[in-house]
ZAMARGU-4260 file (C-alpha; in steps of 0.2 Angstrom, whole numbers, plus 5000, padded with zeros to 4 digits):
<rodrens>
0) 4633/4488/5729 | 4614/4492/5730 | 4613/4479/5746 | 4627/4489/5754 | 4617/4504/5752
5) 4602/4497/5759 | 4611/4491/5773 | 4618/4509/5777 | 4604/4520/5772 | 4610/4539/5774
10) 4598/4555/5773 | 4587/4565/5784 | 4575/4549/5787 | 4588/4538/5793 | 4588/4534/5812
15) 4604/4526/5821 | 4600/4509/5828 | 4611/4511/5843 | 4603/4495/5852 | 4608/4485/5835
20) 4623/4477/5846 | 4613/4472/5860 | 4607/4454/5862 | 4588/4453/5863 | 4584/4472/5859
25) 4573/4467/5843 | 4562/4453/5853 | 4544/4457/5858 | 4541/4471/5845 | 4533/4465/5829
30) 4533/4484/5821 | 4545/4490/5808 | 4547/4506/5799 | 4546/4507/5781 | 4553/4521/5771
35) 4547/4524/5754 | 4551/4539/5741 | 4559/4554/5749 | 4549/4562/5764 | 4536/4546/5766
40) 4539/4534/5779 | 4525/4523/5787 | 4526/4509/5801 | 4519/4491/5798 | 4516/4474/5808
45) 4526/4461/5805 | 4512/4450/5808 | 4520/4432/5801 | 4536/4435/5808 | 4547/4438/5794
50) 4567/4440/5799 | 4567/4458/5793 | 4583/4470/5795 | 4587/4486/5789 | 4589/4486/5771
55) 4577/4474/5766 | 4564/4477/5753 | 4547/4472/5758 | 4528/4473/5750 | 4516/4481/5762
60) 4498/4484/5762 | 4492/4499/5752 | 4474/4507/5746 | 4472/4499/5733 | 4486/4485/5731
65) 4503/4486/5739 | 4517/4495/5740 | 4536/4492/5739 | 4546/4499/5752 | 4563/4499/5762
70) 4565/4493/5779 | 4575/4506/5789 | 4571/4502/5808 | 4565/4487/5819 | 4566/4483/5837
75) 4561/4494/5852 | 4567/4510/5844 | 4551/4509/5832 | 4541/4513/5847 | 4549/4529/5850
80) 4549/4535/5832 | 4530/4533/5832 | 4528/4543/5847 | 4538/4556/5839 | 4528/4554/5823
85) 4512/4555/5833 | 4504/4538/5828 | 4495/4534/5843 | 4482/4520/5838 | 4491/4504/5835
90) 4476/4495/5829 | 4476/4506/5813 | 4493/4499/5807 | 4493/4489/5791 | 4503/4473/5788
95) 4519/4468/5780 | 4513/4455/5766 | 4530/4448/5760 | 4549/4450/5755 | 4549/4459/5739
100) 4550/4447/5723 | 4560/4451/5709 | 4544/4454/5698 | 4539/4465/5712 | 4554/4475/5711
105) 4554/4477/5691 | 4536/4483/5691 | 4541/4496/5705 | 4555/4502/5694 | 4545/4505/5677
110) 4532/4514/5689 | 4546/4527/5695 | 4553/4530/5678 | 4536/4536/5672 | 4535/4549/5686
115) 4545/4564/5677 | 4534/4562/5662 | 4518/4562/5672 | 4523/4578/5681 | 4527/4587/5666
120) 4511/4583/5657 | 4501/4586/5674 | 4508/4604/5674 | 4502/4608/5656 | 4485/4600/5660
125) 4483/4611/5676 | 4488/4626/5666 | 4476/4623/5652 | 4463/4622/5666 | 4468/4639/5672
130) 4472/4633/5691 | 4483/4643/5701 | 4494/4629/5708 | 4511/4621/5705 | 4513/4604/5705
135) 4529/4599/5712 | 4532/4581/5713 | 4524/4565/5708 | 4526/4547/5716 | 4518/4532/5711
140) 4514/4517/5722 | 4525/4501/5720 | 4511/4491/5710 | 4508/4507/5697 | 4490/4507/5702
145) 4490/4523/5712 | 4499/4541/5710 | 4502/4554/5723 | 4502/4572/5715 | 4510/4586/5727
150) 4505/4603/5723 | 4509/4621/5730 | 4495/4633/5731 | 4492/4651/5740 | 4475/4650/5739
155) 4461/4636/5740 | 4461/4626/5723 | 4445/4618/5717 | 4454/4603/5708 | 4440/4592/5705
160) 4440/4593/5687 | 4458/4592/5687 | 4457/4575/5696 | 4445/4568/5681 | 4457/4573/5668
165) 4471/4565/5676 | 4463/4549/5679 | 4457/4548/5661 | 4475/4553/5654 | 4485/4541/5665
170) 4473/4528/5669 | 4477/4526/5688 | 4468/4532/5705 | 4473/4550/5709 | 4477/4557/5726
175) 4481/4575/5729 | 4492/4582/5743 | 4497/4601/5747 | 4514/4604/5754 | 4523/4621/5757
180) 4537/4630/5748 | 4550/4623/5761 | 4543/4604/5759 | 4545/4607/5739 | 4563/4613/5741
185) 4567/4596/5752 | 4559/4586/5739 | 4568/4592/5726 | 4584/4598/5731 | 4598/4609/5727
190) 4614/4618/5733 | 4613/4632/5745 | 4622/4649/5745 | 4635/4642/5757 | 4640/4629/5744
195) 4633/4613/5754 | 4617/4605/5749 | 4600/4610/5757 | 4597/4606/5775 | 4580/4602/5773
200) 4586/4589/5758 | 4601/4582/5768 | 4595/4580/5787 | 4582/4593/5793 | 4564/4582/5795
205) 4554/4597/5805 | 4552/4615/5800 | 4552/4629/5812 | 4546/4646/5808 | 4560/4658/5806
210) 4557/4678/5810 | 4568/4694/5805 | 4571/4694/5824 | 4584/4680/5822 | 4593/4693/5810
215) 4592/4707/5821 | 4599/4698/5836 | 4614/4693/5824 | 4616/4709/5818 | 4612/4704/5800
220) 4608/4717/5787 | 4588/4715/5783 | 4590/4713/5765 | 4576/4699/5759 | 4587/4695/5745
225) 4601/4688/5756 | 4590/4681/5769 | 4580/4672/5758 | 4583/4653/5752 | 4578/4645/5736
230) 4560/4641/5743 | 4559/4662/5744 | 4556/4661/5763 | 4570/4665/5776 | 4583/4653/5779
235) 4582/4641/5792 | 4599/4642/5797 | 4595/4659/5805 | 4589/4649/5819 | 4605/4639/5822
240) 4614/4652/5831 | 4602/4663/5837 | 4602/4656/5855 | 4620/4658/5857 | 4618/4677/5852
245) 4604/4680/5864 | 4612/4671/5877 | 4629/4682/5874 | 4619/4700/5872 | 4612/4697/5890
250) 4630/4701/5896 | 4630/4717/5885 | 4623/4735/5891 | 4606/4740/5881 | 4609/4748/5865
255) 4597/4762/5870 | 4608/4768/5884 | 4619/4784/5882 | 4636/4786/5889 | 4640/4805/5898
260) 4658/4810/5899 | 4665/4828/5902 | 4665/4834/5885 | 4653/4822/5873 | 4637/4811/5874
265) 4641/4794/5865 | 4628/4784/5856 | 4629/4766/5853 | 4634/4762/5835 | 4638/4743/5835
270) 4641/4727/5845 | 4655/4714/5843 | 4645/4700/5854 | 4658/4686/5855 | 4674/4699/5859
275) 4661/4709/5870 | 4665/4725/5864 | 4656/4740/5861 | 4659/4754/5848 | 4650/4772/5852
280) 4648/4787/5841 | 4647/4805/5846 | 4632/4807/5833 | 4617/4797/5833 | 4613/4794/5815
285) 4632/4792/5807 | 4648/4787/5813 | 4658/4801/5821 | 4674/4799/5834 | 4672/4781/5836
290) 4678/4774/5852 | 4678/4755/5856 | 4677/4749/5874 | 4675/4732/5883 | 4658/4729/5892
295) 4665/4731/5908 | 4671/4748/5905 | 4651/4752/5898 | 4644/4746/5914 | 4657/4756/5924
300) 4653/4773/5914 | 4633/4768/5916 | 4636/4766/5935 | 4645/4784/5937 | 4632/4791/5926
305) 4619/4787/5938 | 4628/4793/5952 | 4630/4810/5943 | 4648/4807/5938 | 4655/4810/5921
310) 4673/4803/5916 | 4685/4813/5906 | 4685/4800/5892 | 4677/4783/5888 | 4694/4774/5887
315) 4703/4768/5902 | 4720/4776/5906 | 4734/4769/5895 | 4720/4760/5884 | 4725/4770/5868
320) 4741/4766/5867 | 4739/4746/5871 | 4726/4744/5859 | 4734/4753/5844 | 4725/4743/5829
325) 4735/4740/5814 | 4731/4750/5798 | 4721/4738/5785 | 4730/4734/5769 | 4721/4738/5754
330) 4726/4725/5742 | 4718/4734/5727 | 4731/4749/5729 | 4745/4737/5727 | 4744/4735/5709
335) 4735/4745/5694 | 4720/4738/5690 | 4720/4745/5672 | 4736/4736/5669 | 4728/4723/5660
340) 4721/4737/5647 | 4738/4741/5642 | 4746/4735/5625 | 4762/4727/5629 | 4776/4734/5617
345) 4784/4719/5609 | 4803/4720/5613 | 4813/4719/5596 | 4826/4705/5596 | 4844/4711/5591
350) 4851/4703/5576 | 4869/4697/5576 | 4881/4705/5565 | 4882/4688/5554 | 4862/4690/5552
355) 4861/4708/5548 | 4864/4712/5530 | 4878/4721/5522 | 4871/4738/5516 | 4884/4752/5510
360) 4881/4768/5518 | 4879/4783/5504 | 4894/4795/5503 | 4889/4812/5512 | 4895/4825/5501
365) 4894/4845/5506 | 4878/4848/5496 | 4868/4836/5509 | 4876/4845/5524 | 4866/4858/5532
370) 4870/4876/5529 | 4883/4885/5540 | 4893/4867/5545 | 4910/4866/5539 | 4916/4848/5533
375) 4924/4837/5545 | 4942/4836/5538 | 4942/4854/5532 | 4956/4861/5543 | 4968/4844/5541
380) 4983/4845/5529 | 4977/4837/5513 | 4988/4822/5507 | 4994/4820/5489 | 4981/4812/5478
385) 4994/4796/5473 | 4999/4794/5492 | 4987/4780/5500 | 4984/4779/5517 | 4993/4762/5525
390) 4986/4753/5540 | 4992/4754/5556 | 5001/4738/5555 | 5009/4742/5538 | 5011/4727/5527
395) 5012/4715/5539 | 4995/4717/5547 | 4987/4701/5551 | 4970/4698/5542 | 4955/4697/5552
400) 4948/4682/5543 | 4964/4671/5543 | 4970/4667/5560 | 4985/4656/5562 | 4987/4641/5574
405) 4992/4643/5592 | 5009/4636/5588 | 5012/4648/5573 | 5005/4664/5582 | 5020/4675/5583
410) 5023/4693/5580 | 5035/4699/5567 | 5050/4709/5573 | 5050/4727/5566 | 5066/4736/5561
415) 5071/4750/5572 | 5074/4768/5564 | 5090/4772/5559 | 5091/4787/5572 | 5087/4775/5586
420) 5102/4765/5580 | 5114/4779/5576 | 5110/4787/5594 | 5116/4771/5603 | 5134/4767/5605
425) 5142/4755/5593 | 5147/4743/5607 | 5129/4744/5614 | 5122/4741/5597 | 5114/4723/5594
430) 5116/4712/5579 | 5102/4715/5566 | 5089/4702/5564 | 5094/4691/5549 | 5084/4693/5534
435) 5069/4683/5530 | 5079/4672/5518 | 5093/4668/5529 | 5080/4662/5544 | 5073/4650/5532
440) 5054/4658/5532 | 5051/4647/5547 | 5036/4659/5550 | 5019/4658/5543 | 5014/4665/5526
445) 5004/4679/5533 | 5020/4685/5543 | 5035/4683/5532 | 5044/4698/5528 | 5047/4702/5508
450) 5063/4700/5501 | 5071/4715/5493 | 5069/4707/5475 | 5051/4704/5478 | 5048/4723/5483
455) 5057/4730/5469 | 5046/4720/5457 | 5031/4726/5466
</rodrens>
């Protein structure tokens, strides 16, 4: 897996060899490009003609000893990279010693493992010496005999005493290099406000000064907290689109130009550069009677004002009806924001009649009734005390809990009153139903008619 990563290096120091598939492109050039930790890169001469290719680990000449790095580029493209980096004197280029051995790589990994602890201890030492500086990173040489300390300082710092203390503490040769805040952010890395890795840590190799004019051209609020990056400097991405904004702004009228109409004077309020639309206000300091027109209409009115003419309105005829803007939807007004603060009422589940416990209601007496209220049954005729009220179905009423089967669910025939039988003629009278004993009591017990003997006994 490591060999695959070395063959296809990624990062801001990676250079694509677009001559790789051309035969003979690597012949006639013995200088190779070697990359070290993070932003350090060097050029070395392959004097012993080793078969090097991108991704190989090599031991190169250093002062003192040797260093371990990775070959990133070979062939004719190295000459272009040297010209870009400003390397002119080829006589001072150092040599490639050999391919890195397993012992060299093991020693190199041990040296890199000590870098973090060395940086923390060096910061404490600098603080104890009361030096106004910050040590941002430490890099050990491949053989472990030298360490490079990268520091940040706003003023000139006398670190001669610091070098003596560091050399006695770590027993290595010390080299100090000053870097800026942008270089420190590129070495450390991080996530920007856009949610992506920092540009200086991923692909940017050189830093261009960023001014506040880039924010003014793009109509960005000059808020230093929003314009500054993690390095406390203006964000590098402000320069990415400023050329497009400058080119588009040349096709628009100047912001200081006033537009005169028959009834008002309009001042510039805001501009949409890519839509080429300009919004004007009747008040110079605040938004009042805003009117939006295109750039062509603005140049037309400016030319009319030069001739001493004033149009009736800024818009063209019929422009108001054609460009009716829809009303914005306020999502916050669609629902109450305090709906989560209200306590929800728990719905009580209705119990079924089988689950409800039986509770006899207390008898209501006349004493408990409110004054001036008559009892309900006061006007009704009272029945004798001995006479009990019969249910509607009489004695043959079907009990609620005892239901017969489907085959025996028959209703008993009730005897008709005598007056109704006498009113009919004798020929029309139907024969009376036989008593229950003559029918053999074929009906269920719940519907059997009592015999006269049983009724007498009862």
